[in-house]
N, C-alpha and C positions, 0 to 999 in steps of 0.2 A: 046735235047728231053727228056721229062719227062713222065715216065710210072707210072700212078696212082698205089699206094699201091705196089710198086715194092719190098719195104722191106718185106711185108707179102710173097710174092713169094720167097723171099730168105729163110726166116725163114722156110716156107713149105719145100723147097728143101733140106736145110741142115739137118733138122730132119729127112726127108724121107730117106736120104743117111745114116745118123748116125743109125738109127733104123735098116735098111736094113743090114747094116754091123755087127749088134749084133746078127742076128738070127742064123748064121752058128756057132759061137762059142758057144753059149748057146746050141744049138742042139748036137753039139760034146760033151760037157760036160754032156750030157743026162739029161738035165733040160728042164722044159717045156718052150721051147723057144718062144711060143705064149703068154706067160704070162710075162716072165723076160725081153725080149727085150723091148716090148712096155712100161713096168713098169720102168725100168731104164731110158729109153728115156724120159717119162713123169716127173720122178723125176728130171732128170737135167734140163729139160725145165722149171720146176717150180722154181727150185733153181736159175737159171740164170735169170730168169725175176725177181725174189724177191730181189737178191743181186746187180743187176747191178747199181741201182741208189745210193747204197752205196759205191760202188767201184770207180765209175767215176762221175765226176760233169757234164760230157756232155751227159750222158746216163739217161734214166728213165725208169721205168717199164711200161709195157704196156699189159693190159690183152688181146688185140687182137692179140698181137704178140705170147703169149701163145695159143691162139686159133689157129693161123696159125701153130705154132709148133705141136699142137695136131693132127691137120688134116694131116700134113705130116707124123706123126707117124701111124695114122690110115690108110693112103693110103699105106704105107710101108708094114703094116701087111696084107692087103688085097692082095698087089702085089706079096709079098713073097708066101702066100698061094695059089694064082692062078697060077702064073707062074714060081716060082723057087723051092718050096718044092717037093721033090720027083723025080725031073727031073734029068737027067744026067748031066747037067751043073751046079747043085747046088754047086759042089766043087769049082766052079770059082766065087761065089758070095761072 
């Protein structure tokens, strides 16, 4: 069974979770978590896509992978704002 563009879903999901997990530490550090968590995530997404073809012969850079990463980061930001921030279960995130 082959799912079309499954790798893009994986990129989206991994960066969604990664960015989501960065919000609480940045918030506890009293930094602007809505700026730093997505910025760090975007930086890592860009660096990983830029260097993966240099590190491995079986991998290549793909702009659409970066777009999927960015979409996951944006979704995590909205999800955190709408469903986690300020709620009593924020400490579990």
